N, C-alpha and C positions, 0 to 999 in steps of 0.2 A: 403467243401460242396459237391463236386463231389463224394467223398467217401461215404458220407451219402446217397446221392441219389442212388448210385449204390447198396448199402446195401438194401435200401428200395425196389428198383426194383427187386433185387434177392428174397427178402422176399415175395413180392406180387406175383411174377412169380411162386414161389414154391407153393403158396396157390391156385392161380387161373388158370393161363394159362398153367402151367407145373405141375398141380396137379398129383401126382404119381398114384392115383387111377383112376381119371376120365379122365386124359389125356394120361398118360403113361400106364395105365391098369396094374399097379403092386399092389400086396397086395389084390387081388380080393377075395382070400379065407376068410379072416376075414371080408371083406367088405360085403360079402353075408351071412357069418355064424353067425356073432355077431351083426347084425344090426336089430334084431327083437324088441329090446327095447332101448330107448334113454339112460337110465342109464348104461346099459351094453356097449353100443356103446361109450359113454363118457369115461367110465373107461378104455376100451381097447385102445382108442385113446390116452389117457394120458400116458399109459404104452408104447405104440409104439413111441410116441414123445420123451419120456425120453430116450428110447433105441436108437433112431435115433441120437439124439444130442450127447449122450455119445459115441456112436459108432464112429461118425465122429470125435469127439474130440480126441479119442484114435487112430483110424486107420490112420488119416492124418499124424501125426508125425511118426508113425511106418513106413508108406510107404515112406515118403520123407526123413526120418532120418536114417532108417535101411535098408529097402528093396532096394530102388533105389541105394544108395551108394555102396551096396554090390552085385549089379547085381542080386537081388533076386525078382525083380518086378513081375515075372511070378508066384510067390507064393501068390500074393495079395488076390485071392479069398479064398484060404484055410485059410490064416491068419485072414482075415476079418470075416469069418464065425465063427472061434474059439473065436474071440473077442466078437462078437454079442451073441454067445451062453453063454459066461460067464456073460455078462451083463443081459441077460434074466434070468439066474439063480438068480442073485441078486434081480431083480424086483419080481420074483416069490416068493422068501424067504420073501421079505418085505411085499408083499400083503398077503401072508399066515399068517404072524404074526400080522400085523396091520389092515388089511381089509379082514377078512375071507369071509364075504358075497360076495364081489366083486371077490375074488379069486375063490370061488365055482361057481359063475355065469359064469365066463369066461371059466372055465373047460379046455378042451384039447386045446383051441385056445391060451391060454397064453404061453405054451412052444412052440407052433407053430410060435411064433414071431421069433424064431431062424431061421426058414426057410422062413419067410416072405420076399419075393423078393423086397418089397418096401424098407425095411431097408437096405438090401444089395445093392440095387440100388442107394440109397442116398449116401452111402459111396463110391461107385465106380464111379458114374457119375460126382461127383464133381471133381474127378481127371481128367476126360476128359475135363471138362470145364476149369480147370486150365492149362491143356496142350494147349488148344486153345486160352486162354486169359492170358497173363502174369500178368495182374492186378488182377486176380482172386486168392485171398490168403486164408489163414486159417480162417480169420474172415468171408469171404464170404461163405466158406464151413459150418461153424457153423450156420450162419444165414439161409442158404439154408436148412440145416437139421431141424432147428426149424420151418422154414416156411413149410417144407414138412410134419412135424408132425401136424402142425395146419391145413394144407390142408387135411390131412388124417382125422382129427377130424371133420372138416366141412363136408366132404363127408359122414362120417359115421353117424353123427347126422342128417344131411339132409335126408339121405336114411332111417334111422330108423323112422323119422317122417313120411316119405312117406309110409313106410310098415305098420305103425300103422294105418294110414288112410285107407289103402287098406283092413284092417281087417273088416272095417264097410261098405265096398262097395259091391255091387252086381256083382260079377265077373263071367263070363261065366265058366262053369265047365271045359271046355277044356283049360282054361288059369290059373286055380287055381294052387297054388304052385310055382314051379320053373319058369314056363313060364312068369307069370305076374311079378315075382320078376325081371327077366332079362329085360323085357320091361320097368319096372320102373327104373332099373339101367341105361339103355340106355338113357331114357329121362332126368334123373338127370345129366348124363354126357353131354348131349347136352346143358343143361342150362348154362354150364360154357363157351360155345363158345362166349357168349356175353361179356366176359372179355378180349377177344383177343387183342383188341386195347388199353386197359388200360396200360399195362406194356410198350408196344411199345411207347405210347405217353410219358410216364414218362421218359424212357430212351432217347427219342428224345429231 
């Protein structure tokens, strides 16, 4: 039961209190660039979630089974980026073949998942958590990656809804465009502060 509770706490933390976009401020480029429409934000989020989970599933055993035993841990950043790049290529090929409209709407932001620091951050930060907590294992890492992807999705869809509402508002000329977008992003981030006690209570 304790293991299930810890997995649930990891999952909820990744979505709410440790949201990689709204709390750790990683992956801001697609957050601002692909959040004008809910459908596009949803498609991008699903692609990022898929890459996050697969990247974690591949990089964890590579790091613990190959890099660490051979004293090559210092190569983790390069290796992880290569793995993520390969996975993004697979996603891009799949979307181009089976979902052309979504592929075209995502445009340049799809290959930019390769350099999305949120994806790289998920794969690297779980290793830090494992080093600090011996009970943090492969299962926790996968749950964290999935939760991070869902958190990315929640942030993207919420912000897309906010931006669509802004289009119908009477915004002062000096705030139109990027300024009001950044203000809305900051307010969206602040809204997640209300969840700070949820995960702590669950873990306690």
